[in-house]
N, C-alpha and C positions, 0 to 999 in steps of 0.2 A: 404954346407953351413948353420948353424944357423943365425937365428938375434941378436943381441946386448942382452945381459943379460935383460934389463929393460923391451924389448918387447917380448921377448920369457919366455911366464911364464908356463906352463906347469902343475905347483902345482894348488890344488885349490884357488877360489877363493869365497869373500863372496859376497852376494847381492850386499852387495852398492859397490862394486869394481867393480862388472860386472856393472853396470849401468854405473858407474861414474870413467873411467879411470883417473888415476894421472897424465897420461903421454898421450901424444898425439901418437898414433899408426903410424907406417910406411908406404907407402904406400904399397899394396896388391900384395906381388909375384905372377907372370903368374899361379904357378902350386904348392899350399899347403891346408893343412886340418887344422882343429881346431874344436874343442871340444865345443860343444855351451850349457856353464853350464846355461843360459837363458833359455834353452829349459828342459822340464821333459814329461814324457811318463805315459801314461792308459791304461791298456789292458781290453776288453772287448769280454770276450768268456762265447759261450753259444747260444743255438738255436736260441733265437728272436735277437742279437748282431747285424745283417745286416740292417734287417726288423726295429729296431729302429734308429740304424744311419741315414738310407736311412729320415727317415721322420725328423732329427733333423737338416741337415749340408745344405749348400748350394750347395755343388758337389755331380755328381753321382757315384756310387760305382760299375757300369756296364757302361761298359764288364770289365770283371777283368784286373785288371792292376797292375804296382807294388806299386802303392802311387800315393793319391793326395791332391792338396792343396785345400782348402775349410773354411768354418766358421760356426759357430754356430750362431746363430740370437734368441733375444727375442720374444714376441708373435707380438710387434709393428714390426718391422723389426728393430732393432739396432742391432749393432753387440756386441756380449757376447767374442768371441775368436776368431782369426786367430789360422786356426792348420793344419798339416798334419797330413792325415790318410793315415795308410798301413797293407796290410793285413798280419795276422800272424798266420800261419795255420789254423786253423777255427775258429779266430777271425778276433781282431783286434787291433794296437795299435793307440791312437791319441797323437798327438806331439803338447805342447801347453806351453806359456809363465810359466815358472817353478815357478815363482810368484802367476801363476792363478792355478795352478795344481790341488788344494784341492777344489778349489771354482769350476772347472768344476766338479772336481768326483761327488760332492754333488747336483751339477746340476742334472747330468745324475742320479743319484741314484733316487731322489726327483721325478725325471719324469720317471721314464723304467715304474712305475704303477707294471703290472703282469707280466711284460714281465722277460723273464728267459733267465737272461746272470748276469756274475759276472762283476764287475767293482773293480779295484786294481790298485795303480798305482804302476809303475815298476821302485823303485830306482836300481835296479842292470841291467840294459839297457839306452845306452846312446848315446847322438845324437851329430850327425858329419854333418859339414858341409864341402866338397872336391871339388876344383875347377881344373881344368886344362886347359887353355887357347888354349894350343895347342891340345887338345883331349887325346885319351888314356887311357880310364875307366877299371878298372879291372872288374865290371860285378856285380854290387852290383844293388840286385835289379830289372836284366834284365834276369832271367829263373832258370832253374832249376843249370843252373853251379854259380849260384849266391854265393856270399862269406859272403851274412852278407842281412838284409832286407834296402832297399834303394829307392829310385825313383828319377826322374831329376826334380830339382827346376826349375820350370816352371814359374816363376812371374816376371823375364824381363831375356833378355839374357845377359849370364855370370855369370851367379847366380851359374852352377854346380849340385851336385848333394847333397842331402841328406841321410847320412848311421845310420844305429841304428846299436852298435855293444853292446854286456855281457862289464859289466863291466871290467877294465882292459886290455881291446885289444882295437889296433890303427886300422885305414885305412891302408892295401899294397898297399900305391903309394909310387911312386920317388917323392916325394915332401918334403917339410918345414911344420914343425909344428909350427903355429904361435897363438899369444894369439886371443880370441875373436872380440878386439877391432880393428883389423887388417879387418876384416870380416863384422863388423858393418860400417867401412870407406867404403866397398863394395858396401854394401847394401845401402847408404845414396846417393855413388854419383850415381846408378843407382833407385834411387826413390822408394826405396823398405820398406815399415815400416812392422813393427815386434813386437807383442808383445801389452799389453794393458798401456806400459810406450807410446804407439806411436801410438795406434790403441786404444781410449778411452774408454771404456767402457760403454754398455748400453747408448751411445751418438752419435756415428757416424753411418750415414748409410752405407752398403758396397759398396757401389758407390764412394760416396766421397771415401774410405778409399781405395779403387782402387780395391779390392779383383776383379770385374768384369774384369779388362783389366788382373790382374792378374792369370788370369785361373780359379777362386773360385767357378764359378756360372755358374749354368747350369742350362738355360733358358726354356729347353725342359722338363728336367724331373717332377715328380708329387711333390704333395703338401709336405712343409714341412715348419717349425715353422718358422715365419715372410716373410713369401714368397709373401702374397697378398702385400705388401708394397717395397717388392724386383721386383716384377713383372711390377708394378704399374709405381713405376719411373724410370723404363727401355721402358715400352711401350708408357706414357705419361708425364712423368713427365721431370723437366731440373735438369742436375746435377750441380750444381756454383760453388761448392768448390771441392777441389781433392788436396789431400796430393801429394807434387811435393818437389823435393832438392832444398834447398837452399844454399846459399852462405855467408857467413858474410865479411865484411870488412869495412874498417875505415872510421870514417866523413870524412878523407880530403881524400880517397883516388876515384878514379874515378873507374866510374861503369864497374864491371868484364864482358866482353864478353864471356868467356866460364867458365864453373864449374871445377874446379881444388880444389884438396885437398893439402893444406900447411901445412902439421903437424909440421912448424915452427912457424907459426901466432896463437895466444894465443889470443882466447878474454873471456876467462871463461865463456862456456856455458854451466858448469855444473850449474852455479849460476843463469841461465833464468829460473825463475820460467815456468815450463810448461802451456800450452794456456796464453799466453803472446799477449798480443794484437801487431798486426803487424799495424802500418799505415803509413801515404805519410811521406815524409817530407818535410817540409816548406807548406803542404796542410792539410785541415782540411775535415773529413768527414767520413763516415762508415769503417768501420773494415776493412783491405784488407786481414786478417787473423789470423791466430792463430801460433804461436810457439809450436813447440812437444820435438824434440829431437835434438841433434847435439854432437859432437866432433871437436875439431879443430877450423877450420872457415867454415864447412858445417854443413847440419843438414836436418830437414824434418819439412813440414810447413802446415797447411791447408788452402790454399791460395782459396782465390775469382778468377777465371781465367779472368773473364772479367775486373779486377783491375789490375791483377797484370802480366798477359800474354797477348799475341795478339791474343789466342783462340779464337774463335767466338762460342758463344753459340747460336744454331738453327737459324745464320746469323743474330743476334742481333750485333749491335752496340756495342762494350767497352767502357769503358773507360781508357784504358790503352793506352799511350802514350810513344813514344818511347822518354828514356832518363829519365821518370819518375824511383823516388827512395824510398824507404821505409825503415823501421825502428825499430827495437823495442827497448823501451825501457823499466827501470824496477829499482828498490830501493835496494840497497847493504847496509844492516843494517853496519851503523858506517861510510859507505861511500858516502852514498847520491846516486842520481841517475844517473843509467848509461845508454850506447847508443852506439847501430853500426847500419850500414846500412845493409839490408838485399837484394839479387836478387833470387829470381825465377826462374826455370828453364826447361822446358815440358820436358820429356825425351823421345827420338827418338823412343823408343818401343810403347807411347801413340797414338792414334788413332789420326788422322790428324785432324777431324771434331767432336764435340760435339754429 
């Protein structure tokens, strides 16, 4: 069974449509796949490709595996790009935000110095997300019998698998093909950020972006760009902000108890400027966080844990109290100020102690 026509859109979408869907997608079916037009691929091939990548990313390429989730950092330890990296013959494929593919390719070329490997953007290969809550994979990225390059998406439970296929091919799964917006809802409900619309380039620390919780940092590996601050934060620092899933609700509605997606609710989230400050309702004080992105009544925010949640920061007493409410306020040209309340939720897959 296919989804209704306004949701089932296998044709190509422009970048604006990918970022801001005009309609709220339906809830996620239990078994489905979608072409991730928001992601693109770069190939690295040559004798020094592995050596270069080892010193450039937060994850470890050894022992050999189907693929890994990791990040590129700059020298001060701030996040450049979130990536998946897949072995491809004698080389590697790097999956990255499609809007950043040129920038990352130039970054790699700039810092490869005399290393012997080639860098090429691969538009003929496409990235797919495949999930089946009941199990039953076809074997993508699982060994000799694999039908394509791929790996498990380890960032959060239920995220499924990544699959890399040649243009024109689709995953061989008994599942629905859905729009990427359905995948986005699935990510937001699990608190999984992706791409530089949500992971702010050259600003966020990898721990604030949950790269550590999502399996993207190997604290035992050798040196890599940005390692010093990353290791120091891990062993000595305090991570006071994290990206969390948030739920929007009206100013006259009760505080929601559970994180739920309601596609019929429309808060015009596409009009909320990114990094809009989250503040307390009827209270003053420091900012409680920043809005990042959303769809319908859910989204992601960079939240101060001790203010917006009951998470304890290294046994410190936080300022959060049950019943505290928070809001987003922004200006709409021609209509004046807008306001909506926002509630942060801590995903069950996050560690219980910070």
